[in-house]
C-alpha positions as YAML, in Angstrom:
chain: A
units: angstrom
residues:
- id: 1
  name: MET
  ca: [-24.14, 161.27, -138.41]
- id: 2
  name: GLY
  ca: [-23.11, 160.55, -135.64]
- id: 3
  name: SER
  ca: [-24.29, 159.48, -132.47]
- id: 4
  name: LYS
  ca: [-27.84, 160.54, -130.27]
- id: 5
  name: ILE
  ca: [-25.12, 160.44, -127.02]
- id: 6
  name: ALA
  ca: [-23.67, 163.90, -128.46]
- id: 7
  name: THR
  ca: [-25.50, 166.82, -127.76]
- id: 8
  name: GLU
  ca: [-24.72, 170.32, -129.48]
- id: 9
  name: SER
  ca: [-21.73, 171.52, -127.19]
- id: 10
  name: GLU
  ca: [-20.36, 167.88, -128.21]
- id: 11
  name: GLU
  ca: [-19.03, 168.25, -131.56]
- id: 12
  name: VAL
  ca: [-15.12, 167.99, -130.45]
- id: 13
  name: LEU
  ca: [-15.25, 164.64, -131.59]
- id: 14
  name: ILE
  ca: [-18.34, 164.74, -133.73]
- id: 15
  name: SER
  ca: [-17.17, 164.93, -137.53]
- id: 16
  name: SER
  ca: [-19.15, 164.80, -141.03]
- id: 17
  name: ASP
  ca: [-16.45, 163.25, -142.63]
- id: 18
  name: LYS
  ca: [-14.80, 161.03, -140.24]
- id: 19
  name: PRO
  ca: [-16.64, 157.25, -138.77]
- id: 20
  name: LEU
  ca: [-17.21, 157.37, -135.09]
- id: 21
  name: LEU
  ca: [-16.61, 154.60, -134.33]
- id: 22
  name: THR
  ca: [-14.79, 151.27, -134.81]
- id: 23
  name: ILE
  ca: [-15.29, 147.94, -132.87]
- id: 24
  name: ILE
  ca: [-12.19, 145.49, -132.65]
- id: 25
  name: ILE
  ca: [-13.16, 142.22, -132.00]
- id: 26
  name: PRO
  ca: [-10.21, 139.23, -131.85]
- id: 27
  name: ALA
  ca: [-11.53, 135.93, -133.08]
- id: 28
  name: LEU
  ca: [-10.34, 132.71, -132.77]
- id: 29
  name: ASN
  ca: [-12.52, 129.34, -133.42]
- id: 30
  name: GLU
  ca: [-16.02, 131.14, -131.82]
- id: 31
  name: ALA
  ca: [-18.61, 130.26, -134.51]
- id: 32
  name: GLY
  ca: [-20.95, 129.63, -131.69]
- id: 33
  name: SER
  ca: [-20.71, 132.98, -130.21]
- id: 34
  name: ILE
  ca: [-19.37, 134.96, -132.85]
- id: 35
  name: GLY
  ca: [-22.83, 136.00, -134.72]
- id: 36
  name: LEU
  ca: [-24.61, 136.40, -131.23]
- id: 37
  name: VAL
  ca: [-22.28, 139.17, -130.79]
- id: 38
  name: LEU
  ca: [-22.03, 141.38, -133.91]
- id: 39
  name: ASP
  ca: [-25.98, 140.42, -133.54]
- id: 40
  name: GLU
  ca: [-26.26, 142.24, -130.67]
- id: 41
  name: ILE
  ca: [-23.98, 144.88, -131.50]
- id: 42
  name: SER
  ca: [-26.39, 145.83, -134.16]
- id: 43
  name: LYS
  ca: [-28.73, 146.02, -131.55]
- id: 44
  name: ALA
  ca: [-27.34, 147.97, -128.72]
- id: 45
  name: LEU
  ca: [-25.67, 150.75, -131.88]
- id: 46
  name: MET
  ca: [-28.53, 151.15, -134.40]
- id: 47
  name: ASP
  ca: [-27.88, 154.87, -133.42]
- id: 48
  name: VAL
  ca: [-23.97, 155.18, -134.33]
- id: 49
  name: ASN
  ca: [-22.16, 155.33, -137.16]
- id: 50
  name: TYR
  ca: [-19.80, 152.64, -136.74]
- id: 51
  name: SER
  ca: [-18.47, 149.40, -138.37]
- id: 52
  name: VAL
  ca: [-16.89, 146.20, -137.42]
- id: 53
  name: VAL
  ca: [-13.10, 144.59, -137.86]
- id: 54
  name: VAL
  ca: [-13.09, 141.11, -136.67]
- id: 55
  name: VAL
  ca: [-9.39, 140.23, -136.86]
- id: 56
  name: ASP
  ca: [-10.00, 136.43, -137.37]
- id: 57
  name: GLY
  ca: [-6.89, 134.36, -136.03]
- id: 58
  name: ASN
  ca: [-6.74, 131.19, -138.55]
- id: 59
  name: SER
  ca: [-10.60, 129.98, -137.41]
- id: 60
  name: ILE
  ca: [-10.97, 126.41, -138.10]
- id: 61
  name: ASP
  ca: [-14.95, 126.43, -137.98]
- id: 62
  name: GLY
  ca: [-16.16, 129.04, -139.79]
- id: 63
  name: THR
  ca: [-15.95, 132.07, -137.40]
- id: 64
  name: ASP
  ca: [-14.50, 134.43, -140.38]
- id: 65
  name: LYS
  ca: [-17.49, 133.49, -142.48]
- id: 66
  name: ILE
  ca: [-20.09, 133.89, -139.84]
- id: 67
  name: ALA
  ca: [-18.73, 138.00, -139.09]
- id: 68
  name: ALA
  ca: [-18.50, 138.13, -143.00]
- id: 69
  name: GLU
  ca: [-22.26, 137.37, -143.46]
- id: 70
  name: ARG
  ca: [-23.24, 139.70, -140.70]
- id: 71
  name: ASP
  ca: [-21.08, 142.72, -142.81]
- id: 72
  name: ALA
  ca: [-18.26, 142.29, -140.62]
- id: 73
  name: ILE
  ca: [-14.84, 143.12, -141.91]
- id: 74
  name: VAL
  ca: [-12.84, 140.59, -141.21]
- id: 75
  name: ILE
  ca: [-8.69, 140.28, -141.45]
- id: 76
  name: ASP
  ca: [-6.48, 137.73, -141.29]
- id: 77
  name: GLN
  ca: [-4.45, 137.76, -138.10]
- id: 78
  name: ARG
  ca: [-0.91, 138.89, -138.61]
- id: 79
  name: ASP
  ca: [1.16, 136.58, -135.53]
- id: 80
  name: SER
  ca: [-0.56, 134.90, -132.65]
- id: 81
  name: GLY
  ca: [-2.13, 135.87, -129.67]
- id: 82
  name: TYR
  ca: [-4.72, 138.58, -128.26]
- id: 83
  name: GLY
  ca: [-2.25, 141.18, -128.14]
- id: 84
  name: ASP
  ca: [-1.44, 141.03, -131.21]
- id: 85
  name: ALA
  ca: [-4.82, 140.51, -132.61]
- id: 86
  name: LEU
  ca: [-5.80, 143.97, -131.32]
- id: 87
  name: LEU
  ca: [-2.97, 145.48, -132.43]
- id: 88
  name: THR
  ca: [-3.58, 144.30, -136.15]
- id: 89
  name: GLY
  ca: [-7.13, 145.41, -135.56]
- id: 90
  name: PHE
  ca: [-5.48, 149.00, -134.00]
- id: 91
  name: HIS
  ca: [-3.88, 149.54, -137.06]
- id: 92
  name: TYR
  ca: [-5.74, 148.54, -139.44]
- id: 93
  name: ALA
  ca: [-8.69, 151.48, -138.21]
- id: 94
  name: ARG
  ca: [-6.06, 153.88, -137.96]
- id: 95
  name: ASP
  ca: [-4.55, 153.35, -141.39]
- id: 96
  name: LYS
  ca: [-7.74, 152.12, -143.10]
- id: 97
  name: LEU
  ca: [-11.09, 153.73, -142.11]
- id: 98
  name: ASP
  ca: [-9.72, 156.55, -139.36]
- id: 99
  name: PRO
  ca: [-12.42, 156.31, -136.63]
- id: 100
  name: LEU
  ca: [-12.96, 158.77, -134.14]
- id: 101
  name: LEU
  ca: [-13.14, 156.07, -131.63]
- id: 102
  name: ILE
  ca: [-12.22, 152.72, -131.15]
- id: 103
  name: ALA
  ca: [-13.26, 149.99, -128.98]
- id: 104
  name: MET
  ca: [-12.18, 146.81, -128.41]
- id: 105
  name: MET
  ca: [-13.75, 143.81, -127.30]
- id: 106
  name: ASP
  ca: [-14.19, 139.46, -126.68]
- id: 107
  name: ALA
  ca: [-16.41, 137.30, -129.11]
- id: 108
  name: ASP
  ca: [-17.20, 135.30, -126.78]
- id: 109
  name: MET
  ca: [-20.39, 136.99, -125.36]
- id: 110
  name: THR
  ca: [-18.94, 138.35, -122.06]
- id: 111
  name: TYR
  ca: [-19.57, 141.82, -122.59]
- id: 112
  name: ASP
  ca: [-22.57, 143.63, -123.67]
- id: 113
  name: PRO
  ca: [-22.55, 145.91, -126.76]
- id: 114
  name: LYS
  ca: [-25.08, 148.34, -124.95]
- id: 115
  name: ASP
  ca: [-22.32, 149.38, -122.47]
- id: 116
  name: ILE
  ca: [-19.56, 150.52, -125.21]
- id: 117
  name: LYS
  ca: [-22.00, 153.35, -125.47]
- id: 118
  name: VAL
  ca: [-21.40, 153.97, -121.41]
- id: 119
  name: LEU
  ca: [-17.59, 154.36, -122.19]
- id: 120
  name: MET
  ca: [-18.09, 156.20, -125.04]
- id: 121
  name: GLU
  ca: [-20.09, 159.33, -123.42]
- id: 122
  name: PRO
  ca: [-17.48, 160.73, -121.08]
- id: 123
  name: ILE
  ca: [-15.04, 160.58, -124.41]
- id: 124
  name: VAL
  ca: [-17.31, 161.92, -126.43]
- id: 125
  name: LYS
  ca: [-18.40, 165.20, -124.28]
- id: 126
  name: GLY
  ca: [-14.68, 165.10, -123.91]
- id: 127
  name: ASP
  ca: [-13.86, 164.75, -120.52]
- id: 128
  name: LYS
  ca: [-11.64, 161.58, -121.49]
- id: 129
  name: ASP
  ca: [-9.62, 159.36, -123.61]
- id: 130
  name: LEU
  ca: [-9.74, 155.68, -122.74]
- id: 131
  name: MET
  ca: [-12.55, 154.40, -120.93]
- id: 132
  name: ILE
  ca: [-12.10, 150.96, -119.32]
- id: 133
  name: GLY
  ca: [-14.83, 148.78, -118.15]
- id: 134
  name: ASN
  ca: [-15.05, 147.79, -114.16]
- id: 135
  name: ARG
  ca: [-16.22, 143.80, -114.52]
- id: 136
  name: LEU
  ca: [-15.76, 143.38, -110.45]
- id: 137
  name: LEU
  ca: [-19.31, 144.55, -109.87]
- id: 138
  name: GLY
  ca: [-21.00, 143.07, -112.41]
- id: 139
  name: ILE
  ca: [-20.01, 139.40, -112.49]
- id: 140
  name: GLU
  ca: [-22.53, 137.60, -113.38]
- id: 141
  name: MET
  ca: [-22.63, 133.52, -111.44]
- id: 142
  name: GLU
  ca: [-20.03, 131.46, -113.24]
- id: 143
  name: ALA
  ca: [-18.92, 133.89, -115.55]
- id: 144
  name: MET
  ca: [-15.69, 133.81, -114.02]
- id: 145
  name: SER
  ca: [-13.72, 131.49, -111.85]
- id: 146
  name: HIS
  ca: [-12.16, 131.91, -107.78]
- id: 147
  name: PHE
  ca: [-9.05, 131.76, -108.58]
- id: 148
  name: ASN
  ca: [-9.24, 134.12, -111.83]
- id: 149
  name: ARG
  ca: [-11.73, 136.65, -109.54]
- id: 150
  name: VAL
  ca: [-7.94, 136.59, -106.96]
- id: 151
  name: GLY
  ca: [-5.67, 136.43, -109.83]
- id: 152
  name: ASN
  ca: [-7.58, 139.64, -111.91]
- id: 153
  name: ARG
  ca: [-7.34, 141.65, -108.15]
- id: 154
  name: PHE
  ca: [-3.97, 140.97, -107.37]
- id: 155
  name: LEU
  ca: [-2.61, 141.98, -110.73]
- id: 156
  name: SER
  ca: [-5.09, 145.20, -110.81]
- id: 157
  name: TRP
  ca: [-3.54, 145.83, -107.25]
- id: 158
  name: LEU
  ca: [0.00, 146.08, -108.28]
- id: 159
  name: VAL
  ca: [-0.79, 147.97, -111.25]
- id: 160
  name: ARG
  ca: [-2.44, 150.55, -109.03]
- id: 161
  name: ARG
  ca: [0.29, 150.74, -106.25]
- id: 162
  name: PHE
  ca: [3.14, 150.34, -107.85]
- id: 163
  name: LEU
  ca: [2.36, 151.48, -111.60]
- id: 164
  name: ARG
  ca: [-0.34, 154.41, -110.41]
- id: 165
  name: VAL
  ca: [-2.78, 153.40, -112.61]
- id: 166
  name: LYS
  ca: [-6.12, 154.11, -110.60]
- id: 167
  name: ILE
  ca: [-8.25, 151.45, -112.58]
- id: 168
  name: SER
  ca: [-10.05, 148.69, -110.18]
- id: 169
  name: ASP
  ca: [-10.00, 145.51, -112.93]
- id: 170
  name: THR
  ca: [-6.96, 146.16, -115.16]
- id: 171
  name: GLN
  ca: [-7.63, 143.44, -117.25]
- id: 172
  name: CYS
  ca: [-11.05, 143.77, -118.45]
- id: 173
  name: GLY
  ca: [-11.00, 143.69, -122.27]
- id: 174
  name: LEU
  ca: [-14.05, 146.10, -123.23]
- id: 175
  name: ARG
  ca: [-12.61, 149.57, -123.30]
- id: 176
  name: VAL
  ca: [-13.22, 153.00, -125.82]
- id: 177
  name: PHE
  ca: [-10.55, 155.04, -126.75]
- id: 178
  name: ARG
  ca: [-10.13, 158.09, -128.48]
- id: 179
  name: ALA
  ca: [-8.28, 156.69, -131.99]
- id: 180
  name: ASP
  ca: [-5.51, 159.59, -132.32]
- id: 181
  name: ILE
  ca: [-3.92, 158.45, -128.37]
- id: 182
  name: LEU
  ca: [-2.26, 155.18, -130.37]
- id: 183
  name: ASP
  ca: [0.22, 157.29, -132.09]
- id: 184
  name: SER
  ca: [1.80, 158.02, -128.39]
- id: 185
  name: LEU
  ca: [1.78, 154.50, -127.38]
- id: 186
  name: ASP
  ca: [4.20, 152.07, -127.49]
- id: 187
  name: LEU
  ca: [2.96, 148.67, -127.64]
- id: 188
  name: THR
  ca: [4.83, 145.56, -128.62]
- id: 189
  name: LYS
  ca: [3.27, 142.79, -126.18]
- id: 190
  name: GLY
  ca: [0.94, 140.53, -128.46]
- id: 191
  name: GLY
  ca: [-0.24, 138.44, -125.71]
- id: 192
  name: MET
  ca: [-2.63, 138.92, -122.86]
- id: 193
  name: GLN
  ca: [-0.17, 141.32, -121.32]
- id: 194
  name: LEU
  ca: [-0.77, 144.36, -123.94]
- id: 195
  name: ALA
  ca: [-4.21, 145.58, -121.49]
- id: 196
  name: THR
  ca: [-1.35, 146.06, -119.30]
- id: 197
  name: GLU
  ca: [0.71, 148.03, -121.25]
- id: 198
  name: MET
  ca: [-1.88, 149.98, -122.61]
- id: 199
  name: LEU
  ca: [-2.77, 151.40, -119.57]
- id: 200
  name: VAL
  ca: [0.38, 152.05, -118.11]
- id: 201
  name: GLU
  ca: [1.55, 153.50, -121.73]
- id: 202
  name: ALA
  ca: [-1.53, 155.87, -121.99]
- id: 203
  name: LYS
  ca: [-1.11, 156.92, -118.21]
- id: 204
  name: PHE
  ca: [2.25, 158.02, -118.77]
- id: 205
  name: SER
  ca: [1.25, 160.04, -122.49]
- id: 206
  name: GLY
  ca: [-1.08, 162.21, -120.52]
- id: 207
  name: ALA
  ca: [-4.12, 160.07, -121.50]
- id: 208
  name: ARG
  ca: [-7.15, 160.49, -119.23]
- id: 209
  name: ILE
  ca: [-8.53, 157.55, -117.83]
- id: 210
  name: ALA
  ca: [-11.28, 156.18, -115.87]
- id: 211
  name: GLU
  ca: [-13.55, 153.26, -116.11]
- id: 212
  name: GLU
  ca: [-17.89, 152.30, -115.74]
- id: 213
  name: PRO
  ca: [-18.96, 149.28, -114.23]
- id: 214
  name: ILE
  ca: [-20.31, 146.96, -116.36]
- id: 215
  name: ARG
  ca: [-21.85, 143.86, -116.85]
- id: 216
  name: TYR
  ca: [-19.50, 140.36, -117.44]
- id: 217
  name: ARG
  ca: [-21.43, 137.39, -118.86]
- id: 218
  name: PRO
  ca: [-20.52, 133.59, -118.60]
- id: 219
  name: ARG
  ca: [-18.50, 132.90, -122.27]
- id: 220
  name: ILE
  ca: [-19.76, 131.13, -124.95]
- id: 221
  name: GLY
  ca: [-17.32, 127.95, -126.17]
- id: 222
  name: ARG
  ca: [-13.80, 127.24, -124.33]
- id: 223
  name: THR
  ca: [-11.78, 129.56, -123.30]
- id: 224
  name: LYS
  ca: [-8.48, 130.54, -124.34]
- id: 225
  name: LEU
  ca: [-6.71, 131.56, -121.29]
- id: 226
  name: ILE
  ca: [-3.97, 129.72, -119.89]
- id: 227
  name: PRO
  ca: [-4.78, 131.36, -115.76]
- id: 228
  name: VAL
  ca: [-1.26, 130.51, -114.59]
- id: 229
  name: LYS
  ca: [0.50, 131.37, -117.91]
- id: 230
  name: ASP
  ca: [-0.99, 134.69, -118.75]
- id: 231
  name: GLY
  ca: [-0.49, 135.90, -115.01]
- id: 232
  name: LEU
  ca: [2.74, 134.95, -114.92]
- id: 233
  name: LEU
  ca: [3.28, 137.08, -118.11]
- id: 234
  name: ILE
  ca: [1.57, 140.01, -117.32]
- id: 235
  name: LEU
  ca: [3.54, 139.76, -113.68]
- id: 236
  name: GLY
  ca: [6.34, 140.08, -116.03]
- id: 237
  name: THR
  ca: [5.19, 142.80, -117.83]
- id: 238
  name: ILE
  ca: [3.90, 144.93, -115.09]
- id: 239
  name: LEU
  ca: [8.10, 144.86, -113.18]
- id: 240
  name: ARG
  ca: [9.25, 145.55, -116.73]
- id: 241
  name: LEU
  ca: [6.44, 148.78, -116.92]
- id: 242
  name: MET
  ca: [7.80, 149.70, -112.87]
- id: 243
  name: ARG
  ca: [11.12, 149.36, -114.44]
- id: 244
  name: ASP
  ca: [10.35, 151.98, -117.58]
- id: 245
  name: THR
  ca: [8.01, 154.27, -116.03]
- id: 246
  name: GLU
  ca: [9.31, 154.19, -112.03]
- id: 247
  name: PRO
  ca: [12.88, 153.42, -112.03]
- id: 248
  name: LEU
  ca: [13.81, 154.96, -108.51]
- id: 249
  name: LEU
  ca: [10.85, 152.60, -106.88]
- id: 250
  name: PHE
  ca: [11.79, 149.52, -108.89]
- id: 251
  name: PHE
  ca: [15.53, 149.55, -108.45]
- id: 252
  name: GLY
  ca: [15.06, 151.60, -105.10]
- id: 253
  name: GLY
  ca: [12.95, 148.65, -103.76]
- id: 254
  name: ILE
  ca: [15.64, 146.00, -104.88]
- id: 255
  name: GLY
  ca: [18.20, 148.39, -102.99]
- id: 256
  name: PHE
  ca: [16.48, 148.78, -100.08]
- id: 257
  name: ILE
  ca: [15.78, 144.94, -99.90]
- id: 258
  name: LEU
  ca: [19.28, 143.74, -100.23]
- id: 259
  name: GLY
  ca: [20.50, 146.62, -98.21]
- id: 260
  name: ALA
  ca: [17.46, 145.31, -95.01]
- id: 261
  name: LEU
  ca: [19.51, 141.93, -95.63]
- id: 262
  name: GLY
  ca: [23.06, 143.09, -95.39]
- id: 263
  name: PHE
  ca: [22.22, 145.60, -92.35]
- id: 264
  name: ILE
  ca: [20.56, 142.11, -90.14]
- id: 265
  name: LEU
  ca: [23.46, 140.38, -91.12]
- id: 266
  name: GLY
  ca: [25.68, 142.69, -90.06]
- id: 267
  name: LEU
  ca: [24.00, 143.47, -87.30]
- id: 268
  name: ASP
  ca: [24.10, 140.04, -85.97]
- id: 269
  name: VAL
  ca: [28.40, 139.84, -86.71]
- id: 270
  name: THR
  ca: [28.14, 143.26, -85.31]
- id: 271
  name: LEU
  ca: [26.81, 142.01, -82.04]
- id: 272
  name: GLN
  ca: [28.92, 138.84, -81.81]
- id: 273
  name: TRP
  ca: [31.88, 140.84, -81.35]
- id: 274
  name: ILE
  ca: [30.81, 142.84, -78.83]
- id: 275
  name: ILE
  ca: [29.67, 140.33, -77.23]
- id: 276
  name: THR
  ca: [32.63, 137.83, -77.47]
- id: 277
  name: GLY
  ca: [35.20, 140.50, -79.06]
- id: 278
  name: ARG
  ca: [35.26, 138.47, -81.56]
- id: 279
  name: VAL
  ca: [34.29, 137.95, -85.56]
- id: 280
  name: VAL
  ca: [34.81, 134.44, -86.57]
- id: 281
  name: ARG
  ca: [31.81, 134.56, -89.17]
- id: 282
  name: MET
  ca: [34.24, 136.19, -91.98]
- id: 283
  name: ALA
  ca: [31.76, 135.08, -94.30]
- id: 284
  name: SER
  ca: [28.76, 136.72, -93.00]
- id: 285
  name: VAL
  ca: [31.25, 139.95, -92.55]
- id: 286
  name: VAL
  ca: [31.61, 139.37, -96.49]
- id: 287
  name: LEU
  ca: [28.54, 138.70, -97.69]
- id: 288
  name: SER
  ca: [26.38, 141.88, -95.24]
- id: 289
  name: VAL
  ca: [29.25, 144.34, -97.04]
- id: 290
  name: LEU
  ca: [28.71, 143.00, -100.56]
- id: 291
  name: LEU
  ca: [24.80, 143.51, -99.89]
- id: 292
  name: ILE
  ca: [24.92, 147.11, -98.94]
- id: 293
  name: VAL
  ca: [27.38, 147.92, -101.52]
- id: 294
  name: GLY
  ca: [24.68, 146.25, -104.36]
- id: 295
  name: ALA
  ca: [22.07, 148.82, -102.03]
- id: 296
  name: MET
  ca: [23.82, 151.20, -102.17]
- id: 297
  name: GLN
  ca: [24.44, 150.51, -106.41]
- id: 298
  name: PHE
  ca: [20.71, 150.10, -107.28]
- id: 299
  name: PHE
  ca: [20.07, 152.96, -105.42]
- id: 300
  name: THR
  ca: [22.43, 154.74, -107.17]
- id: 301
  name: ILE
  ca: [21.35, 153.71, -110.63]
- id: 302
  name: GLY
  ca: [17.89, 154.24, -109.99]
- id: 303
  name: LEU
  ca: [18.76, 157.70, -109.50]
- id: 304
  name: VAL
  ca: [20.09, 158.22, -112.50]
- id: 305
  name: ALA
  ca: [17.40, 156.40, -114.44]
- id: 306
  name: ASP
  ca: [14.45, 158.77, -112.47]
- id: 307
  name: MET
  ca: [16.43, 161.60, -113.84]
- id: 308
  name: ILE
  ca: [16.89, 160.28, -117.44]
- id: 309
  name: LYS
  ca: [13.24, 160.00, -117.16]
- id: 310
  name: GLY
  ca: [12.69, 163.29, -115.81]
- id: 311
  name: LEU
  ca: [14.93, 164.96, -118.73]
- id: 312
  name: ARG
  ca: [12.53, 162.83, -121.61]
- id: 313
  name: LYS
  ca: [9.84, 164.10, -120.24]
- id: 314
  name: SER
  ca: [11.11, 167.67, -120.33]
- id: 315
  name: VAL
  ca: [12.59, 167.06, -124.45]
- id: 316
  name: LYS
  ca: [9.33, 165.59, -124.91]
- id: 317
  name: ARG
  ca: [7.02, 168.42, -123.92]
- id: 318
  name: SER
  ca: [9.55, 170.81, -125.35]
- id: 319
  name: LEU
  ca: [8.86, 169.04, -128.38]
- id: 320
  name: GLY
  ca: [5.21, 168.92, -128.26]
- id: 321
  name: ASN
  ca: [5.00, 172.65, -127.62]
- id: 322
  name: TYR
  ca: [7.23, 173.16, -130.30]
- id: 323
  name: GLU
  ca: [5.09, 171.55, -132.89]
...
């Protein structure tokens, strides 16, 4: 069964009693594009054993009917938001279909289903657990505004720099991964933040992650993205993930900033005392001391949190070996 992209030595993921791939597509009022997307999938994956789950967010334009006419499995979204739609699809795939691989993509024609095979290959070979597309090398004209490009690059830089996930396009919505890694991920975000949360959770669960260049085309229909609002939500998620996964960097960074401010303020007061022999700005002295004490407290919190993180990893590793 399976697929022509696998060889005889790549049977780790190929099984006669399980479907190979399930594609999850969130959709909200995408009647103008969902049919085209499903037609493209059918042509691109004609030699792959796959199923498509369209998670409908209460569309009023017949998106669900068009998808059902093309033999997609259509399920209703539990709540609202892009991330919630994906989580709904993930749970359905794991509980009802039990595929070996899960792919996620959008319903607006921005992604080319041919790239799903490109992302599948390293996983089928057993080299990777999660593959993500890199749109930044294959963006077509007018597919993404300059503002969104800058925002995507900035958020991806933050994730690489502070969360140590070496991916160039962390917000890409075309991904393929082993279905069983979902059991190790604590995914909670119902919005656009899920893309970042998923990558960081996968990285810290030990998943092997890589990326491949893909095409990114102009969308059909109206975008649901609110750049500033969604960007701020993603930024907040990055900060939360820093707190949880890199506590020494997070709390130590705050401590460093407070300590630097306290030192500069205290140095100014000290120089004034050396020159004049008097301390006339007592408020500055008190503030300097408070900032330095606060910095020490944040450093201490960071050290304790980092120790707890290490202990949790050791316990988790021990439990895994025990099982």
